[in-house]
C-alpha positions in Angstrom: 64.7 -167.7 98.7 62.8 -171.0 98.1 59.7 -169.1 96.8 61.2 -169.2 93.4 60.5 -173.0 93.3 56.8 -172.4 93.8 55.9 -172.4 90.1 57.6 -175.8 89.6 55.9 -177.2 92.7 52.6 -175.9 91.5 52.9 -177.7 88.2 53.8 -180.9 90.0 50.9 -180.7 92.5 48.2 -179.6 90.1 47.3 -183.2 88.9 47.1 -184.4 92.5 44.9 -181.3 93.3 42.5 -182.1 90.5 42.2 -185.7 91.8 41.4 -184.3 95.3 38.8 -182.0 93.8 37.0 -185.0 92.3 37.1 -186.6 95.8 35.5 -183.5 97.3 38.5 -182.7 99.4 38.7 -179.0 100.4 41.8 -176.9 101.0 40.7 -176.4 104.6 40.7 -180.1 105.1 44.3 -180.4 103.7 45.4 -177.5 105.9 44.0 -179.0 109.1 45.4 -182.5 108.3 48.8 -181.0 107.6 48.9 -179.1 110.8 47.7 -182.0 112.9 50.3 -184.3 111.3 53.2 -181.9 111.8 52.2 -181.1 115.4 51.6 -184.7 116.4 54.8 -186.1 114.8 57.0 -183.3 116.2 55.6 -183.5 119.7 55.6 -187.3 119.9 58.8 -188.4 118.1 61.2 -185.6 118.8 61.0 -185.7 122.6 61.5 -189.5 122.3 64.7 -189.0 120.4 63.3 -190.4 117.2 64.6 -187.4 115.2 64.9 -189.1 111.8 61.4 -190.7 111.9 59.9 -187.5 113.2 61.6 -185.4 110.5 60.4 -187.7 107.7 56.8 -187.7 108.9 56.9 -183.9 109.5 58.2 -183.4 105.9 55.4 -185.4 104.4 52.8 -183.2 106.2 54.7 -180.0 105.6 54.2 -180.6 101.9 50.5 -180.1 102.4 51.3 -176.4 103.1 51.9 -176.1 99.3 49.2 -178.5 98.3 46.3 -176.6 100.0 47.1 -173.4 98.0 47.3 -175.3 94.7 44.0 -177.1 95.5 42.3 -173.8 96.3 43.3 -172.4 92.9 42.1 -175.5 91.1 38.8 -175.3 92.9 38.5 -171.6 92.3 37.9 -171.1 96.1 40.9 -168.9 97.0 39.9 -166.3 99.5 40.7 -164.4 102.7 39.5 -167.2 105.0 41.7 -169.8 103.5 44.7 -167.4 103.6 44.0 -166.6 107.2 43.6 -170.2 108.3 46.7 -171.3 106.5 48.8 -168.6 108.0 47.4 -169.1 111.5 47.9 -172.9 111.4 51.5 -172.4 110.1 52.3 -170.8 113.4 50.8 -173.8 115.2 53.0 -176.2 113.2 56.1 -174.1 113.8 55.4 -174.0 117.5 55.0 -177.7 117.7 58.2 -178.3 115.6 60.5 -176.2 117.8 58.8 -177.2 121.0 59.5 -180.9 120.1 63.2 -180.1 119.7 63.2 -178.1 122.9 61.8 -181.1 124.7 64.4 -183.4 123.1 67.3 -181.1 124.2 65.8 -180.8 127.7 65.0 -184.4 128.3 67.4 -186.5 126.1 70.0 -184.2 124.6 70.8 -182.5 128.0 71.8 -179.3 126.3 70.4 -176.2 127.9 71.9 -173.8 125.4 70.2 -175.5 122.5 66.9 -175.4 124.4 67.3 -171.6 124.5 68.3 -171.5 120.8 65.3 -173.6 119.7 63.1 -171.3 121.8 64.7 -168.3 120.2 64.0 -169.8 116.7 60.4 -170.2 117.6 60.0 -166.6 118.9 61.9 -164.8 116.2 60.2 -166.9 113.5 56.8 -165.7 114.8 58.1 -162.1 114.9 59.2 -162.3 111.3 55.7 -163.4 110.3 54.0 -160.8 112.6 56.0 -157.9 111.0 54.6 -158.7 107.6 51.0 -159.3 108.8 51.0 -156.1 110.9 52.5 -154.0 108.1 49.9 -155.2 105.6 47.1 -154.6 108.2 48.0 -150.9 108.2 48.4 -150.7 104.4 52.2 -150.9 104.1 53.7 -153.4 101.6 57.1 -155.1 102.1 59.6 -154.8 99.3 61.3 -158.2 99.5 60.7 -160.9 102.0 64.1 -161.2 103.5 66.9 -163.7 103.8 65.3 -166.6 105.7 61.5 -167.1 105.3 59.4 -169.9 106.6 60.3 -172.5 104.0 64.0 -172.0 104.7 63.5 -172.2 108.5 61.5 -175.4 108.1 64.0 -176.9 105.6 67.1 -176.2 107.8 65.3 -177.5 110.9 64.0 -180.8 109.4 67.2 -181.5 107.4 69.3 -180.9 110.5 67.1 -183.1 112.8 66.8 -185.8 110.2 70.6 -186.1 109.6 71.1 -185.9 113.4 68.8 -188.8 113.8 71.0 -190.7 111.4 74.0 -190.1 113.6 75.6 -187.1 111.8 77.2 -185.0 114.5 76.7 -181.3 115.1 74.3 -180.9 112.1 71.2 -180.1 114.1 72.8 -177.4 116.3 74.3 -175.9 113.2 70.9 -175.9 111.5 69.2 -174.2 114.5 71.9 -171.6 114.8 71.5 -170.8 111.1 67.8 -170.5 111.6 68.3 -168.2 114.6 70.8 -165.9 112.9 69.0 -165.9 109.5 65.6 -165.2 111.1 67.1 -162.3 113.1 68.5 -160.8 109.9 65.2 -161.3 108.2 63.4 -159.6 111.1 65.5 -156.5 110.8 65.2 -156.5 107.0 61.5 -156.5 107.2 61.5 -153.8 109.9 63.6 -151.6 107.7 61.4 -152.3 104.7 58.3 -151.3 106.7 60.1 -148.2 107.9 61.0 -147.2 104.4 57.5 -147.8 103.2 56.0 -145.8 106.1 58.5 -142.9 105.5 57.6 -142.9 101.7 53.9 -142.8 102.5 54.4 -140.0 105.0 56.4 -138.1 102.3 53.6 -138.6 99.8 51.0 -137.3 102.2 53.1 -134.2 102.9 53.4 -133.6 99.2 49.6 -133.9 98.7 49.0 -131.5 101.6 51.5 -129.0 100.2 49.8 -129.1 96.8 46.4 -128.5 98.4 47.7 -125.6 100.4 49.2 -124.0 97.3 46.0 -124.5 95.4 44.0 -122.9 98.2 46.4 -119.9 98.3 46.0 -119.3 94.5 42.2 -119.4 94.9 42.1 -116.7 97.5 
């Protein structure tokens, strides 16, 4: 849903990326710093109950997730390693974010249900990403990403935690429930998309086999 904003974000971040190129900063450096920043702030501030501060710092470092891609294009160094590193460290950042909220609900929030919801958000978010990666690894392409992708999950979580830190009631539980439900829908959307792609490929293979059989019969 938020991927439509990427062209605008790219235009905004391009001047900064050019400045970083002149400073010999690489996309991998940006990716590593972003992941370390998100992980450290989420695991330090959230369990302490500093939800607003933690959300602000996390948001700053989450923006590097878009900056590293723009920087790679400006440098002309886009490649499979950068994509692999970025995707892998995204999972690390997500794990830290939801683990920090789980710790808060277990230690300070005293809400066992929300501990489970945050854990579910972590698991189903990883499954959503896994479905796409696994499908592409066997040569199947998804048609449409689904209702709630990673940007939406992060946005709902950080906005909810930030407003909760400012004293707005119920907003964080609502945000996490939305992430949980939306991610579940997205998981099934991607599963069905892969199933349709696999079925279409199987039908194409059968058609090719039938053509070959007919040609062989005519040649006898």
